[in-house]
DSSP file (Angstrom, degrees, kcal/mol; ACC not computed):
  #  RESIDUE AA STRUCTURE BP1 BP2  ACC     N-H-->O    O-->H-N    N-H-->O    O-->H-N    TCO  KAPPA ALPHA  PHI   PSI    X-CA   Y-CA   Z-CA
    1    1 A M              0   0    0      0, 0.0     2,-0.4     0, 0.0    47,-0.2   0.000 360.0 360.0 360.0 139.8   -4.2    4.0   -2.8
    2    2 A K  E     -a   48   0A   0     45,-2.7    47,-3.5    18,-0.0     2,-0.3  -0.981 360.0-167.9-124.8 139.9   -4.5    2.3    0.6
    3    3 A S  E     +a   49   0A   0     -2,-0.4     2,-0.3    45,-0.2    47,-0.2  -0.946  12.6 164.4-133.4 155.3   -4.1    4.2    3.8
    4    4 A T  E     -a   50   0A   0     45,-1.9    47,-2.8    -2,-0.3     2,-0.3  -0.940  12.0-160.5-154.5 170.2   -3.7    3.5    7.5
    5    5 A A  E     -a   51   0A   0     -2,-0.3    14,-0.2    45,-0.2    47,-0.2  -0.989  30.1-131.2-155.2 158.9   -2.7    5.2   10.7
    6    6 A Y  S    S+     0   0    0     45,-1.3    10,-2.7    47,-0.3     2,-0.3   0.839  98.0  60.6 -77.5 -37.1   -1.4    4.7   14.2
    7    7 A L        -     0   0    0     46,-0.5     2,-0.3    44,-0.3    44,-0.1  -0.681  70.0-166.1 -91.9 145.6   -4.1    7.0   15.6
    8    8 A Q        -     0   0    0      2,-0.4     4,-0.1    -2,-0.3    -2,-0.0  -0.836  32.7-115.4-124.1 165.6   -7.8    6.4   15.1
    9    9 A S  S    S+     0   0    0     -2,-0.3     2,-0.1     2,-0.1     3,-0.1   0.706  95.7  71.6 -74.9 -18.9  -10.8    8.6   15.6
   10   10 A W  S    S-     0   0    0      1,-0.1    -2,-0.4     0, 0.0     2,-0.2  -0.456 103.8 -77.1 -92.0 168.3  -12.1    6.5   18.4
   11   11 A Q        -     0   0    0     -2,-0.1     2,-0.4     1,-0.0    -1,-0.1  -0.455  53.9-163.4 -64.8 130.9  -10.7    6.1   21.9
   12   12 A Q        -     0   0    0     -2,-0.2     3,-0.1     1,-0.1    -1,-0.0  -0.930  29.2-164.0-121.7 143.0   -7.6    3.9   21.9
   13   13 A V  S    S+     0   0    0     -2,-0.4     2,-0.3     1,-0.3    -1,-0.1   0.807  88.0   4.4 -83.9 -37.1   -5.8    2.1   24.7
   14   14 A D  S    S-     0   0    0     -8,-0.0    -1,-0.3     1,-0.0     2,-0.0  -0.907  93.9 -81.5-140.3 165.1   -2.8    1.7   22.4
   15   15 A F        -     0   0    0     -2,-0.3    -8,-0.2    -3,-0.1     2,-0.2  -0.350  50.6-107.3 -66.6 150.8   -1.8    2.7   18.9
   16   16 A S        -     0   0    0    -10,-2.7    -1,-0.1   -11,-0.1   -12,-0.0  -0.504  26.5-116.9 -75.4 147.9   -3.1    0.7   16.0
   17   17 A A        -     0   0    0     -2,-0.2     2,-0.3     1,-0.1   -12,-0.1  -0.790  39.2-111.6 -81.8 119.4   -0.7   -1.6   14.1
   18   18 A P        +     0   0    0      0, 0.0    71,-2.9     0, 0.0     2,-0.3  -0.356  51.4 168.9 -59.4 117.5   -0.7   -0.2   10.5
   19   19 A T  E     -D   88   0B   0     69,-0.3     2,-0.4    -2,-0.3    69,-0.2  -0.972  19.7-156.5-134.5 144.3   -2.4   -2.8    8.4
   20   20 A F  E     -D   87   0B   0     67,-2.8    67,-2.2    -2,-0.3     2,-0.5  -0.945  17.9-128.9-122.6 142.3   -3.7   -2.7    4.8
   21   21 A S  E     +D   86   0B   0     -2,-0.4    65,-0.3    65,-0.2    64,-0.1  -0.785  31.9 165.9 -81.8 129.3   -6.4   -4.8    3.0
   22   22 A I        +     0   0    0     63,-2.7    64,-0.2    -2,-0.5    -1,-0.1   0.070  22.4 146.4-129.1  22.2   -4.9   -6.2   -0.2
   23   23 A R        -     0   0    0     62,-1.0     2,-0.2     1,-0.1    62,-0.1  -0.220  51.5-114.5 -65.6 149.2   -7.5   -8.7   -1.0
   24   24 A E        -     0   0    0     59,-0.3     2,-0.3    17,-0.1    17,-0.2  -0.557  39.5-170.9 -76.6 148.4   -8.5   -9.6   -4.5
   25   25 A A  E     -E   40   0C   0     15,-2.7    15,-2.4    -2,-0.2     2,-0.5  -0.940  28.6-101.5-140.7 160.5  -12.0   -8.6   -5.5
   26   26 A R  E     -E   39   0C   0     -2,-0.3    13,-0.2    13,-0.2     2,-0.1  -0.721  41.8-134.7 -82.7 129.6  -14.5   -9.0   -8.3
   27   27 A G  E     -     0   0C   0     11,-0.5     9,-3.1    -2,-0.5     2,-0.5  -0.426  12.0-119.7 -83.0 159.3  -14.6   -5.9  -10.5
   28   28 A W  E     -E   35   0C   0      7,-0.2     2,-0.8    -2,-0.1     7,-0.2  -0.858  12.5-154.9-101.7 131.0  -17.8   -4.3  -11.8
   29   29 A N  E  >> -E   34   0C   0      5,-3.3     5,-1.7    -2,-0.5     4,-1.2  -0.879  10.5-175.4-104.9  99.8  -18.5   -4.0  -15.5
   30   30 A A  T  45S+     0   0    0     -2,-0.8    -1,-0.2     1,-0.2     5,-0.0   0.850  79.8  58.7 -65.9 -35.1  -20.8   -1.0  -15.8
   31   31 A A  T  45S+     0   0    0      1,-0.2    -1,-0.2    -3,-0.1    -2,-0.0   0.872 119.7  28.7 -63.1 -37.1  -21.3   -1.4  -19.6
   32   32 A E  T  45S-     0   0    0     -3,-0.3    -1,-0.2     2,-0.2    -2,-0.2   0.479 102.6-128.7-102.1  -4.7  -22.7   -4.9  -19.1
   33   33 A N  T  <5 +     0   0    0     -4,-1.2     2,-0.3     1,-0.2    -3,-0.2   0.902  68.7 117.1  58.3  43.7  -24.1   -4.3  -15.6
   34   34 A T  E   < -E   29   0C   0     -5,-1.7    -5,-3.3     0, 0.0     2,-0.3  -0.934  65.3-117.6-138.7 159.9  -22.3   -7.4  -14.3
   35   35 A W  E     -E   28   0C   0     -2,-0.3    -7,-0.2    -7,-0.2    -8,-0.1  -0.747  40.1-105.9 -92.2 145.8  -19.7   -8.5  -11.8
   36   36 A A  E     -     0   0C   0     -9,-3.1    -1,-0.1    -2,-0.3   -10,-0.0  -0.373  18.3-139.1 -65.6 150.2  -16.5  -10.2  -13.0
   37   37 A V  E    S+     0   0C   0    -11,-0.1     2,-0.3    -2,-0.0    -1,-0.1   0.889  83.7  64.2 -76.4 -42.1  -16.2  -13.9  -12.4
   38   38 A E  E    S-     0   0C   0    -13,-0.0   -11,-0.5     1,-0.0     2,-0.4  -0.625  79.4-131.9 -90.2 140.3  -12.6  -13.8  -11.4
   39   39 A R  E     +E   26   0C   0     -2,-0.3     2,-0.3   -13,-0.2   -13,-0.2  -0.768  40.1 155.6 -88.1 133.6  -11.2  -12.0   -8.4
   40   40 A T  E     -E   25   0C   0    -15,-2.4   -15,-2.7    -2,-0.4     2,-0.8  -0.895  52.8-101.1-143.9 171.7   -8.1   -9.8   -9.1
   41   41 A R        -     0   0    0     -2,-0.3   -17,-0.1   -17,-0.2    37,-0.1  -0.926  37.1-162.9 -96.0 111.0   -6.2   -6.8   -7.9
   42   42 A A        +     0   0    0     -2,-0.8    -1,-0.1   -17,-0.0     2,-0.1   0.766  59.2  85.5 -73.2 -27.5   -7.5   -4.2  -10.3
   43   43 A A        -     0   0    0      1,-0.1     3,-0.1    -3,-0.1    -2,-0.1  -0.439  63.1-152.0 -76.4 148.9   -4.9   -1.6   -9.8
   44   44 A D  S    S+     0   0    0      1,-0.2    30,-2.8    -2,-0.1    31,-0.5   0.793  86.1  26.4 -81.9 -33.1   -1.6   -1.7  -11.7
   45   45 A V  E    S- B   0  73A   0     28,-0.3     2,-0.5    29,-0.1    28,-0.2  -0.982  70.8-148.6-133.9 141.3    0.2    0.1   -8.9
   46   46 A Y  E     - B   0  72A   0     26,-3.2    26,-2.0    -2,-0.4     2,-0.6  -0.937   4.3-165.4-110.9 133.0   -0.4    0.3   -5.2
   47   47 A V  E     - B   0  71A   0     -2,-0.5   -45,-2.7    24,-0.2     2,-0.6  -0.973   9.9-159.7-114.3 114.2    0.5    3.4   -3.0
   48   48 A F  E     -aB   2  70A   0     22,-3.4    22,-2.4    -2,-0.6     2,-0.5  -0.854   8.9-163.3 -96.7 120.0    0.4    2.5    0.7
   49   49 A C  E     -aB   3  69A   0    -47,-3.5   -45,-1.9    -2,-0.6     2,-0.5  -0.902   5.5-168.4-112.0 128.5    0.0    5.6    2.8
   50   50 A V  E     -aB   4  68A   0     18,-2.9    18,-2.1    -2,-0.5     2,-0.8  -0.962  16.0-145.9-121.2 118.5    0.8    5.6    6.5
   51   51 A F  E     -aB   5  67A   0    -47,-2.8   -45,-1.3    -2,-0.5   -44,-0.3  -0.750  17.0-168.1 -81.3 113.4   -0.2    8.6    8.7
   52   52 A L        +     0   0    0     14,-2.8    -1,-0.1    -2,-0.8    15,-0.1   0.623  40.4 121.7 -83.5 -16.1    2.7    8.6   11.2
   53   53 A A        +     0   0    0     13,-0.6   -46,-0.5     1,-0.1   -47,-0.3  -0.153  27.3 171.6 -56.3 139.5    1.3   11.0   13.8
   54   54 A R        +     0   0    0      1,-0.1     2,-0.5   -48,-0.1    -1,-0.1   0.310  60.9  75.7-126.9   2.1    1.1    9.6   17.4
   55   55 A D    >>  -     0   0    0      1,-0.1     4,-1.4   -48,-0.0     3,-1.0  -0.960  63.8-157.1-120.1 113.4    0.2   12.8   19.2
   56   56 A R  T 34 S+     0   0    0     -2,-0.5    -1,-0.1     1,-0.3    -3,-0.0   0.800  91.5  61.0 -59.9 -29.6   -3.4   14.0   18.7
   57   57 A C  T 34 S+     0   0    0      1,-0.2    -1,-0.3    -3,-0.1    -2,-0.0   0.820 117.6  27.3 -69.5 -30.6   -2.4   17.6   19.6
   58   58 A T  T <4 S+     0   0    0     -3,-1.0    -1,-0.2     2,-0.0    -2,-0.2   0.458  89.8 121.8-110.6  -3.2    0.0   17.9   16.7
   59   59 A A     <  +     0   0    0     -4,-1.4    -8,-0.0     1,-0.0    -3,-0.0  -0.420  30.4 170.2 -65.4 129.8   -1.6   15.4   14.2
   60   60 A N    >   -     0   0    0     -2,-0.2     3,-2.2     3,-0.2     6,-0.3  -0.815  21.2-166.3-143.4  98.8   -2.5   17.1   10.9
   61   61 A P  T 3  S+     0   0    0      0, 0.0    -1,-0.1     0, 0.0    -2,-0.0   0.672  89.6  62.6 -61.8 -15.3   -3.5   14.7    8.1
   62   62 A L  T 3  S+     0   0    0      1,-0.1     2,-0.9     2,-0.0     3,-0.0   0.592  82.5  89.2 -84.0 -10.8   -3.1   17.6    5.6
   63   63 A D    X   -     0   0    0     -3,-2.2     3,-2.2     1,-0.2    -3,-0.2  -0.776  64.6-161.6 -88.9 105.1    0.6   17.9    6.4
   64   64 A T  G >  S+     0   0    0     -2,-0.9     3,-1.3     1,-0.3    39,-0.3   0.687  85.5  70.6 -64.3 -16.8    2.3   15.5    3.9
   65   65 A R  G 3  S+     0   0    0      1,-0.3    -1,-0.3    37,-0.1    -2,-0.0   0.675  91.3  60.6 -71.5 -15.1    5.4   15.4    6.1
   66   66 A Q  G <  S+     0   0    0     -3,-2.2   -14,-2.8    -6,-0.3   -13,-0.6   0.291  97.4  78.5 -91.8   9.4    3.4   13.4    8.6
   67   67 A W  E <   -B   51   0A   0     -3,-1.3     2,-0.4   -16,-0.2   -16,-0.2  -0.845  63.0-153.4-117.3 153.3    2.8   10.7    6.1
   68   68 A E  E     -B   50   0A   0    -18,-2.1   -18,-2.9    -2,-0.3     2,-0.4  -0.980  14.7-156.1-122.1 139.3    5.0    7.9    4.8
   69   69 A F  E     -BC  49 101A   0     32,-1.0    32,-2.6    -2,-0.4     2,-0.4  -0.962   9.5-173.1-123.9 133.2    4.4    6.5    1.3
   70   70 A H  E     -BC  48 100A   0    -22,-2.4   -22,-3.4    -2,-0.4     2,-0.4  -0.990   9.8-164.3-126.0 130.8    5.3    3.0   -0.1
   71   71 A V  E     +BC  47  99A   0     28,-2.2    28,-2.6    -2,-0.4     2,-0.3  -0.926  18.6 147.8-122.0 138.5    4.9    2.1   -3.8
   72   72 A T  E     -B   46   0A   0    -26,-2.0   -26,-3.2    -2,-0.4     2,-0.2  -0.975  43.1-101.2-156.5 162.7    4.9   -1.2   -5.6
   73   73 A S  E  >  -B   45   0A   0     -2,-0.3     4,-2.1   -28,-0.2   -28,-0.3  -0.519  27.1-122.4 -83.8 156.7    3.3   -2.8   -8.6
   74   74 A S  H  > S+     0   0    0    -30,-2.8     4,-2.6     1,-0.2     5,-0.2   0.872 114.5  57.3 -62.6 -37.3    0.3   -5.1   -8.3
   75   75 A A  H  > S+     0   0    0    -31,-0.5     4,-2.7     1,-0.2    -1,-0.2   0.912 107.0  47.3 -61.0 -42.7    2.3   -7.7  -10.1
   76   76 A R  H  > S+     0   0    0     41,-1.1     4,-2.4     2,-0.2     5,-0.3   0.908 110.5  52.6 -65.5 -41.5    5.0   -7.5   -7.4
   77   77 A L  H  X S+     0   0    0     -4,-2.1     4,-2.3     1,-0.2     5,-0.3   0.932 114.1  42.1 -58.9 -47.3    2.4   -7.7   -4.7
   78   78 A T  H  X S+     0   0    0     -4,-2.6     4,-2.3     3,-0.2    -2,-0.2   0.890 112.3  54.9 -68.1 -39.8    0.9  -10.9   -6.2
   79   79 A E  H  < S+     0   0    0     -4,-2.7    -2,-0.2    -5,-0.2    -1,-0.2   0.897 119.3  32.4 -58.9 -42.1    4.3  -12.3   -6.9
   80   80 A M  H  < S+     0   0    0     -4,-2.4    -2,-0.2    -5,-0.2    -1,-0.2   0.765 134.6  23.6 -88.9 -27.4    5.4  -12.0   -3.3
   81   81 A L  H >< S-     0   0    0     -4,-2.3     3,-1.8    -5,-0.3    -3,-0.2   0.505  79.3-161.4-121.9  -7.2    2.1  -12.5   -1.5
   82   82 A G  T 3< S-     0   0    0     -4,-2.3    -1,-0.2    -5,-0.3    -2,-0.1  -0.367  73.3 -17.8  60.3-133.0   -0.2  -14.5   -3.7
   83   83 A A  T 3  S+     0   0    0     -2,-0.1   -59,-0.3   -60,-0.1    -1,-0.2   0.145  89.6 150.4 -94.6  18.7   -3.8  -14.2   -2.7
   84   84 A Q    <   -     0   0    0     -3,-1.8     3,-0.1     1,-0.1    -3,-0.1  -0.211  37.1-150.6 -52.0 142.9   -3.1  -12.9    0.8
   85   85 A R        +     0   0    0      1,-0.2   -63,-2.7   -62,-0.1   -62,-1.0   0.724  66.1   8.5 -97.2 -24.7   -5.9  -10.7    2.0
   86   86 A S  E     -D   21   0B   0    -65,-0.3     2,-0.3   -64,-0.2   -65,-0.2  -0.976  58.2-167.1-151.9 163.0   -4.2   -8.2    4.4
   87   87 A I  E     -D   20   0B   0    -67,-2.2   -67,-2.8    -2,-0.3     2,-0.2  -0.983  20.8-124.4-155.6 140.6   -0.7   -7.2    5.5
   88   88 A Q  E  >  -D   19   0B   0     -2,-0.3     4,-2.4   -69,-0.2     3,-0.3  -0.526  34.4-111.8 -80.6 154.8    0.9   -5.2    8.3
   89   89 A L  H  > S+     0   0    0    -71,-2.9     4,-2.5     1,-0.2     5,-0.2   0.892 115.4  53.8 -53.9 -46.5    3.3   -2.4    7.3
   90   90 A S  H  > S+     0   0    0    -72,-0.3     4,-2.1     1,-0.2    -1,-0.2   0.891 112.1  44.5 -60.5 -40.2    6.4   -4.1    8.7
   91   91 A S  H  >>S+     0   0    0     -3,-0.3     4,-3.1     2,-0.2     5,-0.6   0.866 109.9  55.9 -70.9 -36.9    5.7   -7.3    6.6
   92   92 A L  I  X>S+     0   0    0     -4,-2.4     4,-1.5     2,-0.2     5,-0.8   0.931 111.9  43.1 -59.3 -45.9    4.9   -5.2    3.5
   93   93 A I  I  X5S+     0   0    0     -4,-2.5     4,-0.7     3,-0.2    -2,-0.2   0.932 120.5  40.8 -66.6 -46.3    8.3   -3.5    3.7
   94   94 A A  I  <5S+     0   0    0     -4,-2.1    -2,-0.2    -5,-0.2    -3,-0.2   0.910 125.5  31.1 -71.8 -43.6   10.2   -6.7    4.5
   95   95 A R  I  <5S+     0   0    0     -4,-3.1    -3,-0.2    -5,-0.2    -2,-0.2   0.880 130.1  31.0 -87.6 -39.7    8.5   -9.1    2.1
   96   96 A V  I  <<S-     0   0    0     -4,-1.5    -3,-0.2    -5,-0.6    24,-0.2   0.735  90.5-141.8 -92.0 -24.6    7.4   -6.9   -0.8
   97   97 A Q     << -     0   0    0     -5,-0.8    25,-0.4    -4,-0.7    23,-0.2   0.970  25.6-163.6  59.2  57.3   10.3   -4.5   -0.6
   98   98 A T        -     0   0    0     -6,-0.5     2,-0.7     1,-0.1   -26,-0.2  -0.199  23.6-107.6 -63.4 160.0    8.2   -1.4   -1.4
   99   99 A E  E     -C   71   0A   0    -28,-2.6   -28,-2.2    23,-0.1     2,-0.5  -0.851  30.7-146.4 -92.3 117.4    9.9    1.8   -2.5
  100  100 A K  E     +C   70   0A   0     -2,-0.7     2,-0.3   -30,-0.2   -30,-0.2  -0.737  29.2 168.4 -86.1 126.6    9.5    4.3    0.3
  101  101 A V  E     -C   69   0A   0    -32,-2.6   -32,-1.0    -2,-0.5     2,-0.1  -0.937  35.7-110.3-137.8 158.1    9.2    7.9   -1.0
  102  102 A A    >   -     0   0    0     -2,-0.3     3,-1.7   -34,-0.1     4,-0.3  -0.454  43.3-102.6 -78.4 160.7    8.3   11.4    0.1
  103  103 A F  G >  S+     0   0    0      1,-0.3     3,-1.6   -39,-0.3     4,-0.3   0.886 121.6  56.1 -51.8 -43.9    5.1   12.9   -1.1
  104  104 A E  G 3  S+     0   0    0      1,-0.3    -1,-0.3     2,-0.1     4,-0.2   0.680 107.6  49.7 -67.8 -14.7    6.8   15.0   -3.7
  105  105 A D  G <> S+     0   0    0     -3,-1.7     4,-2.0     1,-0.1    -1,-0.3   0.329  80.1 100.3-103.3   6.4    8.4   11.9   -5.3
  106  106 A L  H <> S+     0   0    0     -3,-1.6     4,-2.7    -4,-0.3     5,-0.2   0.912  77.5  54.2 -60.3 -45.8    5.2    9.9   -5.6
  107  107 A A  H  > S+     0   0    0     -4,-0.3     4,-2.2     1,-0.2    -1,-0.2   0.914 110.9  45.6 -58.3 -44.9    4.6   10.5   -9.3
  108  108 A Q  H  > S+     0   0    0      2,-0.2     4,-2.3     1,-0.2    -1,-0.2   0.888 112.1  51.6 -66.5 -38.5    8.1    9.3  -10.2
  109  109 A A  H  X S+     0   0    0     -4,-2.0     4,-2.2     2,-0.2    -2,-0.2   0.895 109.8  49.5 -65.8 -39.2    7.8    6.2   -8.0
  110  110 A V  H  X S+     0   0    0     -4,-2.7     4,-2.1     2,-0.2    -2,-0.2   0.920 109.9  51.7 -64.5 -43.1    4.4    5.3   -9.6
  111  111 A D  H  X S+     0   0    0     -4,-2.2     4,-2.2    -5,-0.2    -2,-0.2   0.914 109.9  49.2 -58.9 -43.3    6.0    5.7  -13.0
  112  112 A R  H  X S+     0   0    0     -4,-2.3     4,-1.4     1,-0.2    -1,-0.2   0.900 110.5  50.2 -63.4 -40.5    8.9    3.4  -12.1
  113  113 A A  H  < S+     0   0    0     -4,-2.2    -1,-0.2     1,-0.2    -2,-0.2   0.858 110.9  49.8 -66.9 -34.3    6.4    0.8  -10.7
  114  114 A V  H  < S+     0   0    0     -4,-2.1    -2,-0.2     1,-0.2    -1,-0.2   0.912 113.3  44.7 -69.0 -43.2    4.4    0.9  -14.0
  115  115 A T  H  < S+     0   0    0     -4,-2.2    -2,-0.2     1,-0.3    -1,-0.2   0.684 124.6  34.2 -78.8 -17.1    7.5    0.5  -16.2
  116  116 A S  S >< S+     0   0    0     -4,-1.4     3,-2.0    -5,-0.2    -1,-0.3  -0.586  75.9 175.0-131.9  70.7    8.9   -2.3  -14.1
  117  117 A P  T 3  S+     0   0    0      0, 0.0   -41,-1.1     0, 0.0   -42,-0.2   0.722  75.0  43.9 -58.9 -29.7    5.8   -4.1  -12.9
  118  118 A S  T 3  S+     0   0    0    -43,-0.2     2,-0.3   -42,-0.1    -5,-0.1   0.452 116.7  45.9 -96.3   3.4    7.4   -7.0  -11.0
  119  119 A R    <   -     0   0    0     -3,-2.0     2,-0.2    -6,-0.2    -3,-0.2  -0.991  59.8-155.5-140.7 147.5   10.0   -4.9   -9.3
  120  120 A T        -     0   0    0      2,-0.3   -48,-0.1    -2,-0.3   -22,-0.1  -0.407  52.3 -88.6 -98.0-171.4   10.4   -1.7   -7.4
  121  121 A S  S    S+     0   0    0     -2,-0.2   -23,-0.1   -12,-0.1   -24,-0.0   0.541  99.5 104.1 -77.7  -4.3   13.7    0.1   -7.3
  122  122 A M  S    S-     0   0    0    -25,-0.4    -2,-0.3     1,-0.1     2,-0.1  -0.587  73.5-124.7 -79.3 136.3   14.7   -1.9   -4.2
  123  123 A P        -     0   0    0      0, 0.0    -1,-0.1     0, 0.0    -2,-0.1  -0.375  32.2 -93.9 -74.8 158.9   17.1   -4.8   -4.8
  124  124 A D        -     0   0    0      1,-0.1     3,-0.1    -2,-0.1   -27,-0.0  -0.435  46.0-106.8 -66.4 145.5   16.3   -8.4   -3.8
  125  125 A P        -     0   0    0      0, 0.0    -1,-0.1     0, 0.0     2,-0.1  -0.393  43.2 -92.7 -70.0 154.4   17.6   -9.3   -0.3
  126  126 A P        -     0   0    0      0, 0.0     0, 0.0     0, 0.0     0, 0.0  -0.384  40.8-118.0 -65.0 144.9   20.6  -11.7   -0.2
  127  127 A T              0   0    0      1,-0.1    -3,-0.0    -3,-0.1     0, 0.0  -0.677 360.0 360.0 -85.5 138.8   19.7  -15.3    0.0
  128  128 A P              0   0    0      0, 0.0    -1,-0.1     0, 0.0     0, 0.0   0.501 360.0 360.0 -69.9 360.0   20.9  -17.1    3.1
């Protein structure tokens, strides 16, 4: 899971642009007490969570209705973005075509991403 928000805990002049780190990293092998040589995205599925609140008085991170969830497989992320290290929400939606779901539908969306690793339920955009 990756999360981001428009509001931050510090004083802001403007809202933050929702951005996610998607960099590949070296994994840790606890059994051998070593780091992997190759950098990869270790997760099979990514759930990108966006806290939508923009009013500090009504913001409640425990209210799942104030969140937006986007699901895709790691394979799809790599297929569309290669080794890119970070991405803004708008680009994630447009380029990767994540599946946007409500909190109560997350489990099913993750299952779909696992069973169809290079695709979400979103169709490919038409080619110009």
